[in-house]
C-alpha positions as CSV (number, residue, x, y, z in Angstrom):
1,M,144.1,143.9,106.1
2,N,140.6,143.1,104.9
3,G,137.6,145.3,105.6
4,L,136.4,143.3,108.6
5,S,139.8,143.4,110.3
6,A,140.1,147.1,109.7
7,W,136.6,147.7,111.2
8,I,137.5,145.6,114.3
9,L,140.8,147.5,114.7
10,A,139.2,150.9,114.4
11,G,136.6,149.9,117.0
12,A,139.3,148.7,119.4
13,V,141.2,152.0,119.0
14,S,138.0,154.0,119.5
15,T,137.3,152.0,122.7
16,V,140.8,152.6,124.1
17,L,140.6,156.3,123.4
18,T,137.2,156.6,125.0
19,M,138.4,154.7,128.0
20,G,141.4,157.0,128.3
21,L,139.2,160.1,128.1
22,A,136.8,158.7,130.7
23,A,139.7,158.0,133.0
24,N,140.9,161.6,132.7
25,A,137.5,162.8,133.6
26,E,136.8,160.5,136.5
27,C,139.0,162.0,139.2
28,Q,137.2,165.0,140.5
29,V,139.9,166.3,142.8
30,G,142.9,167.6,140.9
31,K,145.7,165.1,140.9
32,S,148.3,166.0,143.4
33,Q,151.7,167.0,142.1
34,G,153.0,166.8,145.8
35,L,150.4,169.1,147.3
36,I,149.0,167.8,150.6
37,D,145.6,168.7,152.2
38,L,145.7,170.8,155.3
39,N,142.7,169.0,156.7
40,V,144.2,165.5,156.6
41,A,148.0,166.1,156.9
42,T,149.8,164.6,159.8
43,E,151.4,166.8,162.4
44,E,154.8,165.5,161.0
45,E,153.8,166.5,157.5
46,L,152.7,170.0,158.8
47,L,156.0,170.5,160.7
48,A,157.9,169.7,157.5
49,L,156.3,172.6,155.7
50,P,158.3,175.8,155.3
51,H,158.0,178.2,158.3
52,M,155.6,176.0,160.2
53,N,156.4,176.0,163.9
54,E,154.7,174.0,166.6
55,A,152.3,176.9,167.4
56,A,151.2,177.1,163.8
57,V,150.8,173.4,163.5
58,Q,148.7,173.4,166.7
59,A,146.5,176.2,165.4
60,V,145.9,174.1,162.2
61,T,145.1,170.9,164.1
62,D,142.8,172.7,166.5
63,G,141.0,174.6,163.7
64,R,140.4,171.5,161.5
65,P,138.4,170.6,159.6
66,F,138.4,173.8,157.4
67,T,135.6,174.2,155.0
68,S,137.6,176.7,152.9
69,I,141.1,177.9,152.4
70,R,140.0,181.2,153.8
71,G,139.4,179.6,157.2
72,A,142.9,178.1,157.2
73,N,144.4,181.3,156.0
74,S,142.8,183.3,158.9
75,V,144.2,180.9,161.4
76,L,147.7,180.8,159.9
77,L,147.9,184.6,159.5
78,V,148.2,184.8,163.3
79,H,151.5,182.9,163.1
80,L,152.9,183.6,159.6
81,T,153.4,186.4,157.2
82,E,151.6,186.5,153.8
83,D,154.9,185.8,152.0
84,Q,155.6,182.8,154.3
85,L,152.0,181.6,153.7
86,T,152.7,181.7,149.9
87,E,155.5,179.2,150.5
88,V,153.3,177.0,152.7
89,Y,150.6,177.0,150.1
90,G,153.1,175.8,147.5
91,K,153.1,172.6,149.6
92,A,149.8,172.4,151.3
93,F,146.3,173.8,150.8
94,V,142.5,173.3,151.3
95,H,141.0,172.6,147.8
96,I,138.8,175.1,146.2
97,N,135.6,174.3,144.4
98,L,136.4,175.4,140.8
99,N,132.7,176.4,140.2
100,T,132.1,178.4,143.3
101,A,135.4,179.7,144.7
102,T,135.7,183.4,145.2
103,R,138.4,185.4,143.6
104,E,140.0,185.8,147.0
105,E,140.3,182.0,147.3
106,I,141.7,181.6,143.9
107,L,144.3,184.3,144.5
108,L,145.6,182.3,147.5
109,I,147.0,179.7,145.0
110,P,150.6,180.6,144.6
111,G,151.4,182.1,141.2
112,A,147.7,182.2,140.1
113,G,147.4,186.0,139.8
114,E,144.5,188.1,138.5
115,R,144.8,186.8,135.0
116,M,144.4,183.1,136.0
117,A,141.7,184.0,138.5
118,H,139.8,185.5,135.5
119,E,140.3,182.3,133.4
120,F,139.2,180.0,136.3
121,E,135.9,182.0,136.4
122,E,135.6,182.5,132.7
123,Y,135.1,178.8,131.9
124,R,132.6,177.9,134.5
125,P,130.9,175.6,134.9
126,W,133.7,173.1,135.0
127,R,132.6,169.6,134.2
128,S,135.8,167.7,134.3
129,F,139.6,168.0,134.6
130,A,139.8,167.1,130.9
131,Q,138.0,170.4,130.3
132,F,140.4,172.2,132.8
133,D,143.4,170.8,131.0
134,R,142.1,172.0,127.6
135,E,141.0,175.5,128.7
136,I,143.7,176.5,131.1
137,G,146.3,174.8,128.7
138,K,145.6,177.6,126.3
139,Y,147.4,180.1,128.5
140,V,150.1,178.0,130.3
141,G,152.1,174.8,129.5
142,P,151.1,171.3,130.7
143,E,153.2,171.3,133.8
144,E,151.8,174.6,135.1
145,T,148.2,173.4,134.2
146,A,148.8,170.3,136.3
147,R,150.2,172.3,139.1
148,L,147.1,174.6,139.2
149,A,144.7,171.7,138.8
150,Q,145.9,170.1,142.1
151,Y,144.4,173.1,144.0
152,G,140.8,172.5,142.9
153,F,138.0,170.1,142.8
154,I,134.7,169.6,140.8
155,P,131.9,168.2,143.0
156,I,131.1,164.6,142.3
157,N,127.6,163.2,141.7
158,L,126.8,161.1,144.8
159,N,124.5,158.9,142.8
160,S,126.8,158.0,139.9
161,A,130.4,158.7,141.1
162,S,132.8,155.8,140.6
163,D,135.0,154.5,143.4
164,E,137.8,156.5,142.0
165,D,135.8,159.7,142.1
166,I,134.9,159.1,145.7
167,L,138.3,158.1,146.8
168,S,139.8,161.2,145.3
169,I,138.3,163.2,148.2
170,P,141.2,163.8,150.7
171,G,141.1,161.6,153.7
172,L,138.2,159.4,152.5
173,G,139.0,155.7,152.8
174,E,137.4,152.4,152.0
175,R,135.1,152.5,154.9
176,M,133.5,155.8,153.9
177,L,133.5,154.8,150.3
178,H,131.2,151.9,151.3
179,E,128.9,154.3,153.2
180,F,128.8,156.8,150.4
181,K,127.5,154.0,148.1
182,E,125.4,152.2,150.7
183,Y,122.7,154.9,150.8
184,R,122.2,155.5,147.1
185,P,120.1,156.9,145.6
186,Y,120.4,160.1,147.5
187,R,117.4,162.4,147.2
188,T,118.6,165.5,149.2
189,M,121.7,166.8,150.8
190,E,119.9,166.5,154.2
191,Q,119.8,162.8,153.6
192,F,123.5,162.7,153.0
193,R,124.2,164.6,156.1
194,R,121.9,162.4,158.2
195,E,123.4,159.1,156.9
196,M,127.1,160.2,157.0
197,G,126.5,161.6,160.5
198,K,126.1,158.1,161.7
199,Y,129.9,157.6,161.2
200,V,131.6,160.9,161.5
201,G,131.0,164.2,163.4
202,E,129.0,167.2,162.0
203,E,132.2,169.2,161.1
204,E,133.6,166.3,159.1
205,V,130.3,165.8,157.3
206,A,130.5,169.5,156.3
207,R,134.0,169.0,155.0
208,L,132.9,166.0,152.9
209,E,129.8,167.7,151.7
210,R,131.9,170.3,149.9
211,Y,133.1,167.6,147.5
212,V,129.7,166.3,146.4
213,T,126.4,167.2,144.7
214,I,123.2,165.4,143.9
215,E,122.0,165.2,140.3
């Protein structure tokens, strides 16, 4: 291999690696390992969860959208025990903001515990899930790191987020993807609320707002 060929090959490898790292960093809601979102799950999906009866499912659907797992937890505690809820949360949850979640919210993640709650807080601010994989991977294996990641999100920048970023928001389809991009550049969160309020109700705007920021 001559010098030019080697240089071209090295550049190609570098590009592939860079693209791979970017892909890992793009999705700002942790990749689901089977976890469903309580805000967008169908009644059939909710009834399939452990211990969920019709009364509990009705309470969830009546209470939605939840802007935090604490809200869902308060509703479900009327119908289920804490131990039963731990099993439910192994299958369904309301994502927490990795940069602002309280310790109480982190501890609702099954198996997280005080040690992991400390680590979640220790490495703030979280910028990407590549960072999450690297830092949390110091303490647990890759499978457990991936399991924990699916419970969280890192807010996306409304003005630069890719389609993949935006579509990672649970329940957000192609129509709202278009509207998110249509009103760029966003100057304030009030502008976001006003524009999105043309298409969905105030409570749904509040749910979506959790996942975004303006930079």
